[in-house]
C-alpha positions as CSV (number, residue, x, y, z in Angstrom):
1,M,9.7,151.3,6.1
2,T,6.9,153.8,5.8
3,S,7.2,157.5,6.4
4,R,4.7,157.2,9.3
5,I,6.8,154.6,11.1
6,K,10.0,156.6,10.7
7,T,8.3,159.7,12.1
8,I,7.1,157.7,15.1
9,I,10.6,156.4,15.7
10,F,12.1,159.9,15.4
11,A,9.5,161.4,17.8
12,G,10.0,158.6,20.3
13,A,13.8,159.2,20.3
14,L,13.3,162.9,21.0
15,V,10.8,162.2,23.8
16,L,13.4,159.8,25.4
17,A,16.1,162.4,25.1
18,L,13.8,165.0,26.8
19,L,13.0,162.6,29.6
20,L,16.6,161.7,30.2
21,A,17.7,165.3,30.2
22,G,14.8,166.3,32.5
23,S,15.8,163.6,34.9
24,A,19.4,164.9,34.9
25,M,18.2,168.5,35.5
26,A,16.0,167.4,38.5
27,S,18.9,165.5,40.1
28,P,20.2,167.1,43.4
29,R,23.3,169.3,42.9
30,P,25.7,171.0,45.4
31,I,24.3,174.2,46.9
32,S,27.3,176.1,45.5
33,E,26.3,175.0,42.0
34,L,22.6,176.1,42.5
35,I,23.8,179.5,43.7
36,G,26.1,179.8,40.7
37,E,23.0,179.5,38.4
38,Q,21.8,182.9,39.7
39,S,25.2,184.5,39.0
40,F,25.2,188.0,37.4
41,N,27.6,186.6,34.8
42,F,24.8,184.7,33.2
43,A,22.3,187.6,33.1
44,V,21.0,188.6,29.7
45,E,20.9,192.2,31.0
46,K,24.5,192.1,32.4
47,D,25.9,194.8,30.2
48,Q,22.9,197.1,30.7
49,V,23.1,196.7,34.5
50,K,26.9,197.3,34.5
51,K,26.4,200.5,32.6
52,V,23.8,201.7,35.2
53,I,26.1,200.8,38.1
54,E,29.1,202.5,36.6
55,G,27.1,205.6,35.6
56,G,24.9,205.8,38.7
57,K,27.4,207.3,41.1
58,A,25.9,205.4,44.0
59,I,29.2,205.5,45.9
60,E,29.5,209.2,45.5
61,F,26.0,209.6,46.8
62,L,26.8,207.4,49.8
63,V,29.8,209.4,50.8
64,R,28.1,212.7,50.3
65,N,25.1,211.7,52.4
66,K,26.6,209.4,54.9
67,D,25.5,211.5,57.9
68,S,21.9,211.2,57.0
69,L,21.9,207.5,56.0
70,A,22.4,206.2,59.6
71,R,24.9,203.5,58.6
72,K,27.7,203.5,61.1
73,E,29.9,201.5,58.7
74,L,30.2,204.7,56.7
75,D,31.4,206.8,59.6
76,S,35.1,206.3,58.8
77,I,34.6,206.7,55.0
78,N,35.8,210.1,53.7
79,S,36.3,209.5,50.0
80,P,34.6,207.6,47.2
81,A,38.0,206.0,46.5
82,E,37.6,204.0,49.7
83,L,34.6,202.1,48.3
84,S,33.9,199.9,45.4
85,Y,31.1,197.8,43.9
86,G,30.8,194.1,44.7
87,E,29.2,191.3,42.6
88,P,25.5,192.0,42.0
89,F,23.1,189.3,43.1
90,K,19.6,188.6,41.9
91,V,16.6,189.2,44.2
92,Y,13.1,188.2,43.2
93,I,10.2,190.3,44.5
94,A,7.3,188.3,46.1
95,N,3.9,188.7,44.5
96,K,0.4,187.6,45.5
97,N,0.9,184.1,44.1
98,V,4.0,183.5,46.3
99,A,2.1,184.9,49.3
100,Q,-0.9,182.7,48.7
101,A,1.3,179.6,48.3
102,L,2.9,180.3,51.7
103,I,-0.5,180.9,53.3
104,D,-1.5,177.5,51.9
105,N,1.9,175.9,52.7
106,K,2.4,175.0,49.1
107,P,5.7,174.9,47.1
108,I,7.0,178.4,46.2
109,T,10.3,178.0,44.3
110,D,8.7,177.8,40.8
111,L,6.3,180.7,41.6
112,I,9.2,182.8,42.8
113,K,11.0,182.3,39.5
114,Q,8.0,183.8,37.7
115,C,8.3,187.0,39.8
116,A,10.0,190.2,38.7
117,Y,13.5,190.7,40.1
118,Y,16.2,193.4,40.6
119,W,19.9,193.3,41.1
120,E,21.3,194.1,44.6
121,V,24.8,195.6,44.3
122,P,26.9,195.4,47.4
123,I,29.1,198.4,48.1
124,V,32.3,197.3,49.9
125,N,35.1,199.0,51.7
126,S,38.9,198.5,51.1
127,Q,38.8,195.3,53.0
128,G,36.0,193.9,50.8
129,V,33.5,194.1,53.6
130,P,29.9,195.3,52.6
131,V,28.9,198.7,54.1
132,A,25.8,199.4,52.0
133,S,24.2,198.5,48.7
134,S,22.4,199.9,45.7
135,K,19.5,198.5,43.8
136,V,19.2,198.3,40.0
137,D,15.6,197.5,38.9
138,F,13.7,197.3,35.6
139,F,11.8,200.6,35.8
140,Q,9.7,202.2,33.0
141,G,11.1,200.0,30.3
142,K,14.8,200.1,31.2
143,W,17.3,199.1,33.9
144,S,17.7,202.0,36.4
145,L,19.3,202.8,39.7
146,V,16.3,203.0,42.0
147,E,17.8,202.9,45.5
148,V,21.1,203.7,47.4
149,G,21.8,202.6,50.9
150,G,19.9,199.3,51.0
151,S,17.7,197.5,53.5
152,L,20.0,194.6,54.4
153,S,22.5,194.8,57.2
154,P,26.2,194.6,56.3
155,A,26.3,191.1,57.8
156,D,23.3,189.9,55.8
157,L,24.7,191.5,52.7
158,A,27.9,189.6,53.2
159,T,26.0,186.3,53.5
160,A,23.6,186.9,50.6
161,S,26.4,187.9,48.2
162,D,28.9,185.1,49.1
163,P,28.3,181.6,47.7
164,V,30.8,180.2,50.2
165,R,28.9,181.7,53.2
166,L,25.6,180.6,51.7
167,S,26.7,177.0,51.2
168,G,28.0,177.0,54.8
169,L,24.8,178.4,56.1
170,F,22.7,175.6,54.7
171,G,25.4,173.0,55.0
172,A,25.5,173.5,58.7
173,K,21.9,172.3,58.8
174,G,22.7,169.3,56.8
175,I,21.4,170.7,53.5
176,K,24.3,170.2,51.1
177,D,22.5,169.7,47.8
178,G,19.2,170.5,46.2
179,E,17.4,171.4,43.0
180,S,17.1,175.2,43.1
181,Y,18.2,178.3,45.0
182,V,16.5,181.8,44.9
183,H,16.7,185.0,46.9
184,L,13.3,186.4,47.7
185,A,12.4,189.9,48.8
186,F,9.2,190.3,50.9
187,P,8.9,194.1,51.4
188,S,5.5,193.8,53.1
189,L,7.2,191.7,55.8
190,H,10.3,193.9,55.9
191,S,12.4,190.9,55.2
192,D,14.2,188.9,52.5
193,F,14.3,185.1,52.4
194,L,17.0,182.8,51.1
195,V,15.3,179.7,49.6
196,I,16.6,176.3,48.9
197,Q,14.5,173.6,47.2
198,S,15.8,170.2,48.3
199,G,14.0,167.0,47.7
200,D,10.3,167.3,48.7
201,N,10.9,170.3,50.9
202,E,12.0,173.9,50.7
203,F,14.1,175.7,53.3
204,L,14.1,179.4,54.1
205,T,16.4,181.7,55.9
206,P,15.0,185.2,56.9
207,L,17.2,188.3,56.5
208,I,15.4,191.0,58.4
209,Y,15.7,194.7,57.5
210,G,17.2,196.9,60.2
211,P,20.2,196.1,62.4
212,K,18.2,195.8,65.6
213,A,15.5,193.4,64.3
214,V,16.2,189.8,65.4
215,D,13.1,187.9,64.3
216,I,9.9,188.0,62.2
217,E,6.9,186.3,63.8
218,G,9.3,184.1,65.7
219,L,11.6,183.3,62.8
220,K,15.1,184.3,63.8
221,R,17.5,186.2,61.5
222,G,19.9,183.8,59.7
223,E,18.3,180.6,60.9
224,V,17.1,177.9,58.5
225,Y,13.5,176.8,58.6
226,S,11.4,174.4,56.6
227,R,8.7,175.8,54.4
228,Q,6.1,174.3,56.8
229,Q,7.7,176.2,59.8
230,T,7.9,179.4,57.7
231,A,4.3,179.1,56.5
232,A,3.0,178.5,60.1
233,A,4.8,181.6,61.3
234,I,4.1,184.1,58.6
235,G,1.1,182.6,56.9
236,P,-1.4,184.3,59.3
237,I,0.1,187.8,58.8
238,L,0.2,187.3,55.0
239,K,-3.5,186.3,55.1
240,R,-4.4,189.4,57.1
241,L,-2.5,191.5,54.5
242,A,-4.3,189.7,51.7
243,D,-7.7,190.3,53.3
244,N,-6.9,193.9,54.2
245,P,-4.5,195.4,51.7
246,D,-4.4,198.7,53.6
247,L,-3.6,197.1,56.9
248,E,-0.6,198.7,58.7
249,S,2.1,196.1,59.0
250,G,5.3,197.9,59.6
251,R,6.2,197.7,55.9
252,P,7.6,200.8,54.1
253,A,4.8,203.1,53.1
254,G,3.3,202.5,49.7
255,I,4.7,199.0,49.2
256,V,2.1,196.3,48.6
257,L,2.2,192.8,47.2
258,S,1.6,192.9,43.5
259,N,1.0,190.5,40.6
260,K,3.9,191.9,38.6
261,G,5.6,189.2,36.5
262,P,9.1,188.8,35.2
263,Q,10.7,191.5,33.1
264,E,10.5,191.1,29.4
265,D,14.2,190.4,29.1
266,S,14.6,188.5,32.4
267,E,15.2,185.0,31.0
268,N,18.4,183.6,32.2
269,P,20.6,182.4,29.4
270,L,21.9,179.6,31.6
271,S,18.5,177.9,31.0
272,V,19.8,177.2,27.5
273,L,22.6,175.2,29.0
274,Y,20.0,172.9,30.7
275,Y,19.1,171.6,27.3
276,L,22.7,170.7,26.3
277,P,22.3,167.1,27.5
278,I,19.4,166.8,24.9
279,L,21.6,167.7,21.9
280,P,23.7,164.5,21.5
281,L,20.5,162.4,21.9
282,A,18.6,164.6,19.4
283,I,21.5,164.3,16.9
284,I,21.5,160.5,17.2
285,A,17.8,160.5,16.7
286,F,18.1,162.7,13.7
287,Y,20.8,160.4,12.3
288,V,18.7,157.3,12.8
289,Y,15.8,159.0,11.0
290,R,18.1,160.1,8.1
291,K,19.5,156.6,7.8
292,L,16.0,155.1,7.7
293,D,15.1,157.7,5.1
294,H,18.3,157.3,3.0
295,P,19.9,154.0,4.0
296,T,22.3,153.8,1.0
297,K,23.5,157.4,1.3
298,A,24.1,157.0,5.0
299,K,26.1,153.8,4.5
300,N,28.3,155.5,1.9
301,V,29.0,158.4,4.2
302,L,30.1,156.1,6.9
């Protein structure tokens, strides 16, 4: 058999392996599994972020400044010993590409995964209930503590940081599996969105900043909406912001949509696990190639 034919067979086997693995990765999976893929335990920067959390003294800052932070959950806290850090969760920051996709009612999940992100760190009381949070972001070339207090309400923090609650939230609407989950921050809208990609659609749940805010452009806090419903509601305001970058929108001063991409070290190591199904097939393909190249040797080995 010629070298050209053997190369074609080997290449064909690898393509088949990739197609089969890709099909497996695209298959719907339980919501809890999708959420687990965003886990802090899989973060490349886990050790760096933990070091920042432990050295940042966010809890001490909260207790020292509780009177000026206007969080009633801190009223009864008198010592840093009464608080602890919860499990950090990943939050992507919406950029212009995500905003434009929503304006056009086009898929956003893959675009979100190309955005920069930070780690939201719940700060919980002795009963494990969130009372505030801190934010660790990639700033000036390193992971740094950039905010203490947080924008999400304790109830929304409890939901966003708990895979069981998240699964229940979407499951109650009949969304029990999907292909991807992401948490998106939209500072210009004063809101976060929990996003599930399931089948041909995407579903979003708004988490609105401020304890008294109940909806954004008609989208109610904690409800689940299709991407089409979400785009119809917030697309017009996103377009006004895109056309008039300095337009007042109720967003925190100085925060605008950016084109900022992912951090240099933001690749999730779990993505490597996605390719594990390929390995057995690739090994078989390589063995077939070797057997064709050295039939006698291969026979003797077996």
